N, CA, C and O atoms as a GROMACS GRO file, in nm:
protein
  568
    1MET      N    1   0.783   0.412   0.996
    1MET     CA    2   0.773   0.268   1.004
    1MET      C    3   0.635   0.226   0.954
    1MET      O    4   0.535   0.292   0.983
    2GLY      N    5   0.631   0.120   0.881
    2GLY     CA    6   0.506   0.071   0.827
    2GLY      C    7   0.521  -0.071   0.776
    2GLY      O    8   0.625  -0.134   0.792
    3THR      N    9   0.415  -0.118   0.713
    3THR     CA   10   0.413  -0.254   0.659
    3THR      C   11   0.377  -0.248   0.512
    3THR      O   12   0.277  -0.186   0.475
    4ASN      N   13   0.457  -0.314   0.429
    4ASN     CA   14   0.432  -0.324   0.286
    4ASN      C   15   0.351  -0.450   0.257
    4ASN      O   16   0.365  -0.551   0.326
    5TYR      N   17   0.266  -0.443   0.154
    5TYR     CA   18   0.181  -0.555   0.114
    5TYR      C   19   0.203  -0.586  -0.033
    5TYR      O   20   0.228  -0.496  -0.114
    6TYR      N   21   0.193  -0.715  -0.067
    6TYR     CA   22   0.220  -0.762  -0.202
    6TYR      C   23   0.114  -0.860  -0.248
    6TYR      O   24   0.054  -0.931  -0.167
    7SER      N   25   0.092  -0.864  -0.378
    7SER     CA   26   0.011  -0.967  -0.442
    7SER      C   27   0.109  -1.058  -0.515
    7SER      O   28   0.188  -1.012  -0.598
    8VAL      N   29   0.104  -1.187  -0.483
    8VAL     CA   30   0.198  -1.282  -0.542
    8VAL      C   31   0.121  -1.398  -0.605
    8VAL      O   32   0.012  -1.432  -0.558
    9PRO      N   33   0.176  -1.457  -0.711
    9PRO     CA   34   0.111  -1.576  -0.766
    9PRO      C   35   0.104  -1.685  -0.658
    9PRO      O   36   0.205  -1.714  -0.592
   10ARG      N   37  -0.013  -1.745  -0.640
   10ARG     CA   38  -0.032  -1.847  -0.537
   10ARG      C   39   0.071  -1.959  -0.550
   10ARG      O   40   0.116  -2.015  -0.450
   11ALA      N   41   0.109  -1.993  -0.673
   11ALA     CA   42   0.206  -2.100  -0.696
   11ALA      C   43   0.343  -2.068  -0.637
   11ALA      O   44   0.422  -2.159  -0.612
   12MET      N   45   0.372  -1.940  -0.613
   12MET     CA   46   0.501  -1.901  -0.556
   12MET      C   47   0.505  -1.911  -0.404
   12MET      O   48   0.613  -1.909  -0.346
   13LEU      N   49   0.389  -1.922  -0.338
   13LEU     CA   50   0.385  -1.914  -0.192
   13LEU      C   51   0.483  -2.008  -0.125
   13LEU      O   52   0.553  -1.967  -0.032
   14GLY      N   53   0.490  -2.131  -0.168
   14GLY     CA   54   0.579  -2.228  -0.105
   14GLY      C   55   0.726  -2.202  -0.129
   14GLY      O   56   0.811  -2.258  -0.060
   15THR      N   57   0.758  -2.116  -0.225
   15THR     CA   58   0.898  -2.090  -0.257
   15THR      C   59   0.949  -1.962  -0.191
   15THR      O   60   1.069  -1.936  -0.191
   16LEU      N   61   0.859  -1.883  -0.134
   16LEU     CA   62   0.900  -1.757  -0.073
   16LEU      C   63   0.945  -1.780   0.070
   16LEU      O   64   0.883  -1.855   0.145
   17HIS      N   65   1.052  -1.715   0.107
   17HIS     CA   66   1.105  -1.722   0.243
   17HIS      C   67   1.138  -1.581   0.286
   17HIS      O   68   1.185  -1.499   0.206
   18PHE      N   69   1.115  -1.552   0.413
   18PHE     CA   70   1.146  -1.419   0.464
   18PHE      C   71   1.298  -1.409   0.477
   18PHE      O   72   1.357  -1.448   0.578
   19SER      N   73   1.358  -1.356   0.374
   19SER     CA   74   1.504  -1.344   0.370
   19SER      C   75   1.536  -1.248   0.256
   19SER      O   76   1.445  -1.193   0.193
   20GLU      N   77   1.663  -1.229   0.232
   20GLU     CA   78   1.701  -1.144   0.119
   20GLU      C   79   1.654  -1.206  -0.012
   20GLU      O   80   1.636  -1.134  -0.111
   21HIS      N   81   1.633  -1.337  -0.013
   21HIS     CA   82   1.583  -1.405  -0.133
   21HIS      C   83   1.449  -1.343  -0.176
   21HIS      O   84   1.428  -1.318  -0.294
   22PHE      N   85   1.360  -1.319  -0.080
   22PHE     CA   86   1.231  -1.258  -0.113
   22PHE      C   87   1.251  -1.118  -0.168
   22PHE      O   88   1.187  -1.080  -0.266
   23TRP      N   89   1.340  -1.041  -0.108
   23TRP     CA   90   1.362  -0.904  -0.154
   23TRP      C   91   1.415  -0.903  -0.297
   23TRP      O   92   1.380  -0.815  -0.375
   24ASP      N   93   1.499  -1.001  -0.331
   24ASP     CA   94   1.546  -1.011  -0.470
   24ASP      C   95   1.430  -1.045  -0.564
   24ASP      O   96   1.418  -0.986  -0.671
   25LEU      N   97   1.346  -1.140  -0.523
   25LEU     CA   98   1.235  -1.182  -0.607
   25LEU      C   99   1.136  -1.069  -0.631
   25LEU      O  100   1.089  -1.051  -0.744
   26LYS      N  101   1.104  -0.992  -0.527
   26LYS     CA  102   1.001  -0.890  -0.542
   26LYS      C  103   1.045  -0.776  -0.632
   26LYS      O  104   0.962  -0.702  -0.684
   27ASN      N  105   1.174  -0.762  -0.651
   27ASN     CA  106   1.224  -0.656  -0.738
   27ASN      C  107   1.247  -0.704  -0.882
   27ASN      O  108   1.297  -0.629  -0.965
   28ASP      N  109   1.211  -0.828  -0.910
   28ASP     CA  110   1.229  -0.886  -1.043
   28ASP      C  111   1.094  -0.891  -1.114
   28ASP      O  112   1.007  -0.968  -1.073
   29PRO      N  113   1.074  -0.812  -1.220
   29PRO     CA  114   0.944  -0.809  -1.287
   29PRO      C  115   0.902  -0.943  -1.346
   29PRO      O  116   0.784  -0.963  -1.374
   30GLU      N  117   0.995  -1.033  -1.366
   30GLU     CA  118   0.962  -1.166  -1.420
   30GLU      C  119   0.878  -1.248  -1.323
   30GLU      O  120   0.811  -1.342  -1.365
   31ASN      N  121   0.881  -1.216  -1.195
   31ASN     CA  122   0.813  -1.296  -1.093
   31ASN      C  123   0.668  -1.258  -1.071
   31ASN      O  124   0.597  -1.329  -1.000
   32ASP      N  125   0.621  -1.150  -1.129
   32ASP     CA  126   0.483  -1.105  -1.117
   32ASP      C  127   0.441  -1.082  -0.972
   32ASP      O  128   0.326  -1.105  -0.935
   33ILE      N  129   0.535  -1.036  -0.890
   33ILE     CA  130   0.503  -0.993  -0.754
   33ILE      C  131   0.469  -0.844  -0.763
   33ILE      O  132   0.551  -0.763  -0.806
   34LEU      N  133   0.347  -0.810  -0.722
   34LEU     CA  134   0.301  -0.672  -0.731
   34LEU      C  135   0.296  -0.608  -0.592
   34LEU      O  136   0.239  -0.665  -0.499
   35HIS      N  137   0.356  -0.492  -0.580
   35HIS     CA  138   0.350  -0.418  -0.454
   35HIS      C  139   0.215  -0.347  -0.447
   35HIS      O  140   0.186  -0.261  -0.529
   36ILE      N  141   0.134  -0.384  -0.347
   36ILE     CA  142   0.001  -0.323  -0.330
   36ILE      C  143   0.014  -0.185  -0.268
   36ILE      O  144  -0.048  -0.089  -0.314
   37GLY      N  145   0.094  -0.175  -0.164
   37GLY     CA  146   0.110  -0.047  -0.098
   37GLY      C  147   0.166  -0.062   0.042
   37GLY      O  148   0.214  -0.169   0.081
   38LYS      N  149   0.158   0.046   0.116
   38LYS     CA  150   0.218   0.051   0.249
   38LYS      C  151   0.122   0.112   0.349
   38LYS      O  152   0.058   0.214   0.324
   39SER      N  153   0.113   0.047   0.464
   39SER     CA  154   0.033   0.095   0.576
   39SER      C  155   0.128   0.151   0.681
   39SER      O  156   0.214   0.080   0.732
   40SER      N  157   0.110   0.278   0.714
   40SER     CA  158   0.191   0.343   0.817
   40SER      C  159   0.098   0.404   0.920
   40SER      O  160  -0.001   0.468   0.885
   41PHE      N  161   0.129   0.385   1.047
   41PHE     CA  162   0.044   0.434   1.155
   41PHE      C  163   0.021   0.584   1.142
   41PHE      O  164   0.115   0.661   1.124
   42GLY      N  165  -0.104   0.623   1.151
   42GLY     CA  166  -0.140   0.764   1.150
   42GLY      C  167  -0.153   0.825   1.012
   42GLY      O  168  -0.181   0.945   1.000
   43TRP      N  169  -0.133   0.745   0.907
   43TRP     CA  170  -0.138   0.795   0.770
   43TRP      C  171  -0.246   0.724   0.690
   43TRP      O  172  -0.283   0.610   0.721
   44CYS      N  173  -0.297   0.792   0.588
   44CYS     CA  174  -0.378   0.724   0.488
   44CYS      C  175  -0.292   0.616   0.423
   44CYS      O  176  -0.170   0.632   0.413
   45PHE      N  177  -0.354   0.509   0.378
   45PHE     CA  178  -0.281   0.400   0.314
   45PHE      C  179  -0.217   0.451   0.185
   45PHE      O  180  -0.281   0.523   0.108
   46SER      N  181  -0.093   0.414   0.162
   46SER     CA  182  -0.021   0.448   0.038
   46SER      C  183  -0.045   0.337  -0.062
   46SER      O  184   0.026   0.237  -0.063
   47LEU      N  185  -0.146   0.355  -0.148
   47LEU     CA  186  -0.182   0.256  -0.248
   47LEU      C  187  -0.098   0.278  -0.372
   47LEU      O  188  -0.099   0.386  -0.432
   48HIS      N  189  -0.025   0.175  -0.411
   48HIS     CA  190   0.070   0.187  -0.522
   48HIS      C  191  -0.002   0.192  -0.656
   48HIS      O  192  -0.084   0.106  -0.686
   49THR      N  193   0.028   0.292  -0.734
   49THR     CA  194  -0.022   0.300  -0.871
   49THR      C  195   0.086   0.246  -0.964
   49THR      O  196   0.201   0.287  -0.957
   50ILE      N  197   0.047   0.155  -1.052
   50ILE     CA  198   0.141   0.094  -1.146
   50ILE      C  199   0.082   0.112  -1.286
   50ILE      O  200   0.022   0.019  -1.340
   51PRO      N  201   0.098   0.232  -1.345
   51PRO     CA  202   0.033   0.263  -1.472
   51PRO      C  203   0.064   0.165  -1.584
   51PRO      O  204  -0.024   0.137  -1.666
   52ASP      N  205   0.186   0.113  -1.592
   52ASP     CA  206   0.218   0.022  -1.702
   52ASP      C  207   0.145  -0.111  -1.691
   52ASP      O  208   0.145  -0.190  -1.786
   53ARG      N  209   0.082  -0.138  -1.576
   53ARG     CA  210  -0.002  -0.257  -1.558
   53ARG      C  211  -0.150  -0.219  -1.558
   53ARG      O  212  -0.236  -0.305  -1.538
   54GLY      N  213  -0.180  -0.091  -1.581
   54GLY     CA  214  -0.319  -0.046  -1.580
   54GLY      C  215  -0.377  -0.031  -1.441
   54GLY      O  216  -0.499  -0.025  -1.425
   55ILE      N  217  -0.290  -0.024  -1.340
   55ILE     CA  218  -0.336  -0.013  -1.201
   55ILE      C  219  -0.319   0.131  -1.157
   55ILE      O  220  -0.210   0.172  -1.116
   56THR      N  221  -0.428   0.207  -1.166
   56THR     CA  222  -0.420   0.350  -1.130
   56THR      C  223  -0.530   0.391  -1.032
   56THR      O  224  -0.540   0.509  -0.996
   57THR      N  225  -0.612   0.295  -0.988
   57THR     CA  226  -0.720   0.324  -0.893
   57THR      C  227  -0.736   0.204  -0.799
   57THR      O  228  -0.684   0.096  -0.826
   58LEU      N  229  -0.807   0.225  -0.691
   58LEU     CA  230  -0.840   0.113  -0.603
   58LEU      C  231  -0.923   0.010  -0.678
   58LEU      O  232  -0.904  -0.110  -0.661
   59GLY      N  233  -1.015   0.057  -0.762
   59GLY     CA  234  -1.098  -0.034  -0.841
   59GLY      C  235  -1.015  -0.125  -0.931
   59GLY      O  236  -1.053  -0.240  -0.954
   60ALA      N  237  -0.903  -0.075  -0.981
   60ALA     CA  238  -0.816  -0.158  -1.065
   60ALA      C  239  -0.743  -0.264  -0.984
   60ALA      O  240  -0.704  -0.368  -1.038
   61TRP      N  241  -0.725  -0.240  -0.854
   61TRP     CA  242  -0.662  -0.339  -0.767
   61TRP      C  243  -0.757  -0.454  -0.732
   61TRP      O  244  -0.712  -0.566  -0.710
   62VAL      N  245  -0.886  -0.427  -0.726
   62VAL     CA  246  -0.981  -0.528  -0.677
   62VAL      C  247  -0.971  -0.661  -0.750
   62VAL      O  248  -0.963  -0.764  -0.684
   63PRO      N  249  -0.972  -0.666  -0.885
   63PRO     CA  250  -0.962  -0.797  -0.952
   63PRO      C  251  -0.834  -0.872  -0.916
   63PRO      O  252  -0.832  -0.995  -0.911
   64ILE      N  253  -0.728  -0.799  -0.890
   64ILE     CA  254  -0.602  -0.863  -0.851
   64ILE      C  255  -0.614  -0.918  -0.709
   64ILE      O  256  -0.569  -1.029  -0.682
   65LEU      N  257  -0.675  -0.840  -0.619
   65LEU     CA  258  -0.688  -0.882  -0.480
   65LEU      C  259  -0.779  -1.003  -0.464
   65LEU      O  260  -0.758  -1.085  -0.374
   66ILE      N  261  -0.881  -1.015  -0.549
   66ILE     CA  262  -0.975  -1.127  -0.534
   66ILE      C  263  -0.941  -1.246  -0.624
   66ILE      O  264  -1.010  -1.348  -0.620
   67ASP      N  265  -0.837  -1.234  -0.704
   67ASP     CA  266  -0.797  -1.341  -0.797
   67ASP      C  267  -0.759  -1.467  -0.718
   67ASP      O  268  -0.666  -1.463  -0.638
   68PRO      N  269  -0.828  -1.580  -0.741
   68PRO     CA  270  -0.797  -1.702  -0.667
   68PRO      C  271  -0.661  -1.761  -0.701
   68PRO      O  272  -0.612  -1.850  -0.631
   69GLU      N  273  -0.599  -1.714  -0.808
   69GLU     CA  274  -0.466  -1.761  -0.846
   69GLU      C  275  -0.354  -1.680  -0.779
   69GLU      O  276  -0.236  -1.708  -0.799
   70ARG      N  277  -0.394  -1.579  -0.700
   70ARG     CA  278  -0.296  -1.493  -0.634
   70ARG      C  279  -0.322  -1.491  -0.483
   70ARG      O  280  -0.433  -1.521  -0.438
   71SER      N  281  -0.220  -1.456  -0.408
   71SER     CA  282  -0.231  -1.441  -0.263
   71SER      C  283  -0.181  -1.303  -0.224
   71SER      O  284  -0.101  -1.242  -0.295
   72ILE      N  285  -0.229  -1.255  -0.111
   72ILE     CA  286  -0.184  -1.128  -0.055
   72ILE      C  287  -0.096  -1.162   0.065
   72ILE      O  288  -0.136  -1.238   0.153
   73VAL      N  289   0.024  -1.105   0.068
   73VAL     CA  290   0.116  -1.125   0.180
   73VAL      C  291   0.171  -0.990   0.222
   73VAL      O  292   0.181  -0.896   0.143
   74ASP      N  293   0.206  -0.982   0.351
   74ASP     CA  294   0.276  -0.863   0.397
   74ASP      C  295   0.427  -0.888   0.381
   74ASP      O  296   0.469  -0.994   0.336
   75GLU      N  297   0.505  -0.790   0.418
   75GLU     CA  298   0.650  -0.801   0.398
   75GLU      C  299   0.714  -0.909   0.484
   75GLU      O  300   0.830  -0.944   0.463
   76TYR      N  301   0.640  -0.962   0.580
   76TYR     CA  302   0.689  -1.072   0.664
   76TYR      C  303   0.640  -1.207   0.611
   76TYR      O  304   0.662  -1.312   0.672
   77LEU      N  305   0.571  -1.201   0.494
   77LEU     CA  306   0.514  -1.316   0.426
   77LEU      C  307   0.398  -1.379   0.500
   77LEU      O  308   0.367  -1.497   0.481
   78ASP      N  309   0.333  -1.300   0.587
   78ASP     CA  310   0.209  -1.346   0.649
   78ASP      C  311   0.098  -1.323   0.548
   78ASP      O  312   0.087  -1.214   0.491
   79GLU      N  313   0.015  -1.425   0.525
   79GLU     CA  314  -0.091  -1.416   0.426
   79GLU      C  315  -0.216  -1.354   0.489
   79GLU      O  316  -0.244  -1.376   0.606
   80LEU      N  317  -0.290  -1.277   0.410
   80LEU     CA  318  -0.417  -1.224   0.456
   80LEU      C  319  -0.517  -1.230   0.341
   80LEU      O  320  -0.480  -1.234   0.224
   81ASP      N  321  -0.645  -1.230   0.377
   81ASP     CA  322  -0.747  -1.238   0.273
   81ASP      C  323  -0.777  -1.098   0.218
   81ASP      O  324  -0.738  -0.997   0.276
   82TRP      N  325  -0.847  -1.096   0.104
   82TRP     CA  326  -0.870  -0.969   0.036
   82TRP      C  327  -0.959  -0.876   0.117
   82TRP      O  328  -0.945  -0.754   0.107
   83GLU      N  329  -1.053  -0.931   0.197
   83GLU     CA  330  -1.139  -0.845   0.278
   83GLU      C  331  -1.056  -0.768   0.381
   83GLU      O  332  -1.078  -0.649   0.403
   84LYS      N  333  -0.962  -0.837   0.445
   84LYS     CA  334  -0.877  -0.770   0.544
   84LYS      C  335  -0.789  -0.665   0.475
   84LYS      O  336  -0.767  -0.556   0.529
   85MET      N  337  -0.740  -0.697   0.355
   85MET     CA  338  -0.659  -0.600   0.282
   85MET      C  339  -0.742  -0.476   0.250
   85MET      O  340  -0.694  -0.364   0.263
   86MET      N  341  -0.867  -0.496   0.208
   86MET     CA  342  -0.954  -0.382   0.176
   86MET      C  343  -0.981  -0.297   0.301
   86MET      O  344  -0.986  -0.174   0.293
   87ARG      N  345  -1.000  -0.362   0.416
   87ARG     CA  346  -1.020  -0.285   0.541
   87ARG      C  347  -0.894  -0.206   0.575
   87ARG      O  348  -0.903  -0.092   0.621
   88THR      N  349  -0.778  -0.267   0.553
   88THR     CA  350  -0.651  -0.198   0.580
   88THR      C  351  -0.639  -0.073   0.495
   88THR      O  352  -0.584   0.028   0.538
   89ILE      N  353  -0.690  -0.079   0.374
   89ILE     CA  354  -0.684   0.034   0.281
   89ILE      C  355  -0.794   0.137   0.309
   89ILE      O  356  -0.768   0.257   0.312
   90THR      N  357  -0.917   0.090   0.329
   90THR     CA  358  -1.033   0.181   0.327
   90THR      C  359  -1.093   0.216   0.462
   90THR      O  360  -1.171   0.311   0.471
   91ALA      N  361  -1.059   0.143   0.567
   91ALA     CA  362  -1.123   0.167   0.697
   91ALA      C  363  -1.020   0.208   0.802
   91ALA      O  364  -1.016   0.152   0.912
   92ARG      N  365  -0.939   0.304   0.766
   92ARG     CA  366  -0.832   0.348   0.856
   92ARG      C  367  -0.881   0.463   0.943
   92ARG      O  368  -0.962   0.546   0.900
   93SER      N  369  -0.830   0.467   1.064
   93SER     CA  370  -0.861   0.580   1.151
   93SER      C  371  -0.759   0.583   1.264
   93SER      O  372  -0.683   0.489   1.287
   94ARG      N  373  -0.763   0.693   1.332
   94ARG     CA  374  -0.677   0.712   1.448
   94ARG      C  375  -0.765   0.774   1.555
   94ARG      O  376  -0.837   0.870   1.528
   95LYS      N  377  -0.760   0.721   1.676
   95LYS     CA  378  -0.847   0.770   1.784
   95LYS      C  379  -0.818   0.915   1.819
   95LYS      O  380  -0.908   0.999   1.823
   96GLU      N  381  -0.691   0.943   1.846
   96GLU     CA  382  -0.656   1.077   1.890
   96GLU      C  383  -0.629   1.168   1.770
   96GLU      O  384  -0.576   1.123   1.668
   97PRO      N  385  -0.666   1.294   1.782
   97PRO     CA  386  -0.641   1.388   1.672
   97PRO      C  387  -0.492   1.403   1.645
   97PRO      O  388  -0.408   1.393   1.735
   98ASN      N  389  -0.461   1.427   1.520
   98ASN     CA  390  -0.322   1.451   1.482
   98ASN      C  391  -0.283   1.590   1.533
   98ASN      O  392  -0.354   1.687   1.509
   99ASP      N  393  -0.171   1.598   1.604
   99ASP     CA  394  -0.130   1.725   1.663
   99ASP      C  395  -0.018   1.794   1.586
   99ASP      O  396   0.052   1.880   1.640
  100TRP      N  397  -0.002   1.757   1.460
  100TRP     CA  398   0.103   1.820   1.380
  100TRP      C  399   0.069   1.967   1.354
  100TRP      O  400  -0.047   2.003   1.335
  101ASP      N  401   0.173   2.050   1.353
  101ASP     CA  402   0.153   2.189   1.314
  101ASP      C  403   0.182   2.203   1.164
  101ASP      O  404   0.224   2.107   1.100
  102CYS      N  405   0.158   2.320   1.110
  102CYS     CA  406   0.176   2.343   0.965
  102CYS      C  407   0.317   2.307   0.919
  102CYS      O  408   0.334   2.250   0.811
  103GLU      N  409   0.416   2.340   1.000
  103GLU     CA  410   0.555   2.312   0.963
  103GLU      C  411   0.581   2.161   0.951
  103GLU      O  412   0.649   2.117   0.858
  104LYS      N  413   0.526   2.084   1.043
  104LYS     CA  414   0.547   1.938   1.037
  104LYS      C  415   0.475   1.877   0.917
  104LYS      O  416   0.530   1.789   0.851
  105TYR      N  417   0.354   1.923   0.888
  105TYR     CA  418   0.286   1.875   0.767
  105TYR      C  419   0.371   1.907   0.644
  105TYR      O  420   0.393   1.820   0.559
  106GLU      N  421   0.420   2.031   0.634
  106GLU     CA  422   0.499   2.071   0.519
  106GLU      C  423   0.627   1.990   0.508
  106GLU      O  424   0.664   1.948   0.398
  107ARG      N  425   0.694   1.968   0.618
  107ARG     CA  426   0.819   1.891   0.620
  107ARG      C  427   0.798   1.747   0.575
  107ARG      O  428   0.888   1.686   0.518
  108ASN      N  429   0.679   1.693   0.599
  108ASN     CA  430   0.647   1.555   0.563
  108ASN      C  431   0.567   1.545   0.433
  108ASN      O  432   0.515   1.438   0.400
  109TYR      N  433   0.556   1.656   0.358
  109TYR     CA  434   0.478   1.660   0.234
  109TYR      C  435   0.339   1.602   0.259
  109TYR      O  436   0.293   1.514   0.188
  110ALA      N  437   0.275   1.654   0.363
  110ALA     CA  438   0.147   1.599   0.407
  110ALA      C  439   0.048   1.710   0.432
  110ALA      O  440   0.080   1.829   0.428
  111GLU      N  441  -0.075   1.667   0.457
  111GLU     CA  442  -0.184   1.757   0.493
  111GLU      C  443  -0.281   1.677   0.581
  111GLU      O  444  -0.276   1.554   0.582
  112PRO      N  445  -0.369   1.745   0.653
  112PRO     CA  446  -0.467   1.672   0.732
  112PRO      C  447  -0.557   1.587   0.642
  112PRO      O  448  -0.598   1.630   0.535
  113GLY      N  449  -0.585   1.466   0.688
  113GLY     CA  450  -0.669   1.375   0.613
  113GLY      C  451  -0.792   1.335   0.693
  113GLY      O  452  -0.818   1.392   0.799
  114PRO      N  453  -0.867   1.238   0.645
  114PRO     CA  454  -0.987   1.193   0.714
  114PRO      C  455  -0.954   1.112   0.839
  114PRO      O  456  -0.845   1.056   0.851
  115ASN      N  457  -1.047   1.107   0.932
  115ASN     CA  458  -1.039   1.019   1.050
  115ASN      C  459  -0.913   1.039   1.133
  115ASN      O  460  -0.855   0.942   1.182
  116ASN      N  461  -0.870   1.164   1.148
  116ASN     CA  462  -0.752   1.201   1.227
  116ASN      C  463  -0.621   1.151   1.166
  116ASN      O  464  -0.520   1.144   1.237
  117LEU      N  465  -0.620   1.118   1.039
  117LEU     CA  466  -0.500   1.070   0.971
  117LEU      C  467  -0.429   1.184   0.899
  117LEU      O  468  -0.490   1.286   0.866
  118ALA      N  469  -0.300   1.165   0.875
  118ALA     CA  470  -0.228   1.252   0.783
  118ALA      C  471  -0.244   1.191   0.644
  118ALA      O  472  -0.259   1.070   0.631
  119ARG      N  473  -0.242   1.274   0.543
  119ARG     CA  474  -0.246   1.222   0.407
  119ARG      C  475  -0.137   1.292   0.326
  119ARG      O  476  -0.099   1.405   0.356
  120HIS      N  477  -0.088   1.224   0.225
  120HIS     CA  478   0.018   1.278   0.141
  120HIS      C  479  -0.034   1.395   0.059
  120HIS      O  480  -0.145   1.392   0.007
  121SER      N  481   0.047   1.498   0.049
  121SER     CA  482   0.011   1.610  -0.039
  121SER      C  483   0.032   1.565  -0.183
  121SER      O  484   0.120   1.485  -0.212
  122ILE      N  485  -0.051   1.617  -0.272
  122ILE     CA  486  -0.034   1.588  -0.414
  122ILE      C  487   0.105   1.639  -0.457
  122ILE      O  488   0.146   1.749  -0.421
  123GLY      N  489   0.174   1.557  -0.533
  123GLY     CA  490   0.314   1.585  -0.570
  123GLY      C  491   0.403   1.497  -0.483
  123GLY      O  492   0.354   1.426  -0.396
  124HIS      N  493   0.531   1.501  -0.507
  124HIS     CA  494   0.626   1.420  -0.428
  124HIS      C  495   0.584   1.273  -0.425
  124HIS      O  496   0.602   1.206  -0.322
  125GLY      N  497   0.531   1.221  -0.534
  125GLY     CA  498   0.492   1.081  -0.544
  125GLY      C  499   0.344   1.055  -0.530
  125GLY      O  500   0.296   0.953  -0.579
  126CYS      N  501   0.270   1.144  -0.466
  126CYS     CA  502   0.126   1.126  -0.453
  126CYS      C  503   0.058   1.186  -0.575
  126CYS      O  504   0.072   1.306  -0.602
  127VAL      N  505  -0.016   1.102  -0.648
  127VAL     CA  506  -0.080   1.151  -0.770
  127VAL      C  507  -0.229   1.177  -0.753
  127VAL      O  508  -0.291   1.246  -0.834
  128GLU      N  509  -0.288   1.121  -0.645
  128GLU     CA  510  -0.432   1.140  -0.625
  128GLU      C  511  -0.470   1.099  -0.483
  128GLU      O  512  -0.411   1.007  -0.426
  129HIS      N  513  -0.567   1.169  -0.427
  129HIS     CA  514  -0.627   1.128  -0.300
  129HIS      C  515  -0.747   1.041  -0.331
  129HIS      O  516  -0.834   1.080  -0.409
  130GLY      N  517  -0.752   0.922  -0.271
  130GLY     CA  518  -0.871   0.840  -0.286
  130GLY      C  519  -0.986   0.907  -0.213
  130GLY      O  520  -0.963   0.992  -0.127
  131PRO      N  521  -1.110   0.870  -0.245
  131PRO     CA  522  -1.224   0.930  -0.175
  131PRO      C  523  -1.237   0.882  -0.031
  131PRO      O  524  -1.322   0.930   0.043
  132GLY      N  525  -1.152   0.788   0.009
  132GLY     CA  526  -1.152   0.736   0.146
  132GLY      C  527  -1.017   0.756   0.210
  132GLY      O  528  -0.955   0.862   0.197
  133THR      N  529  -0.971   0.654   0.279
  133THR     CA  530  -0.849   0.666   0.358
  133THR      C  531  -0.728   0.609   0.285
  133THR      O  532  -0.648   0.536   0.344
  134TRP      N  533  -0.714   0.643   0.158
  134TRP     CA  534  -0.596   0.601   0.083
  134TRP      C  535  -0.556   0.711  -0.013
  134TRP      O  536  -0.636   0.794  -0.055
  135ASP      N  537  -0.427   0.708  -0.047
  135ASP     CA  538  -0.368   0.798  -0.146
  135ASP      C  539  -0.304   0.711  -0.253
  135ASP      O  540  -0.247   0.606  -0.222
  136MET      N  541  -0.311   0.754  -0.378
  136MET     CA  542  -0.246   0.684  -0.488
  136MET      C  543  -0.103   0.735  -0.499
  136MET      O  544  -0.080   0.854  -0.520
  137ILE      N  545  -0.008   0.643  -0.484
  137ILE     CA  546   0.133   0.679  -0.480
  137ILE      C  547   0.207   0.608  -0.593
  137ILE      O  548   0.187   0.489  -0.616
  138GLU      N  549   0.292   0.682  -0.664
  138GLU     CA  550   0.372   0.622  -0.770
  138GLU      C  551   0.516   0.608  -0.723
  138GLU      O  552   0.554   0.663  -0.620
  139GLY      N  553   0.595   0.535  -0.800
  139GLY     CA  554   0.737   0.522  -0.770
  139GLY      C  555   0.769   0.402  -0.683
  139GLY      O  556   0.688   0.310  -0.669
  140SER      N  557   0.889   0.404  -0.626
  140SER     CA  558   0.933   0.291  -0.545
  140SER      C  559   0.904   0.318  -0.398
  140SER      O  560   0.897   0.432  -0.353
  141PHE      N  561   0.887   0.209  -0.325
  141PHE     CA  562   0.857   0.216  -0.182
  141PHE      C  563   0.970   0.150  -0.104
  141PHE      O  564   1.039   0.062  -0.156
  142SER      N  565   0.988   0.193   0.018
  142SER     CA  566   1.088   0.126   0.104
  142SER      C  567   1.019   0.072   0.227
  142SER      O  568   1.084   0.012   0.313
   0.00000   0.00000   0.00000
């Protein structure tokens, strides 16, 4: 379970509704809705890499996140500012140590990460570990 985040054109904000209508819009490349990534408890942030848009690093996301013509929303269409989005990506931690054994890490295509978090193993969609609490993930998200 987790929360997905999107960058949407600010002009679209009034037209978005939390319904299947939004899900249709976000899957249509004509709408310029960009999936930023997914936050899941106990995991490094899954930062979406979109190579055909030149988005392959956290640094490539920054101009999009701070663009005054765009807004950041979660999957429930709650808006947040770019500073909070950056904290969600880069300042993740878990108080208690992760108690997964080797088998559970392997089953989840994961490995121990920073700040008591699990992180995605390279492969199976993860193309790079960020130097902080995020992993670069390609492909589709659910």
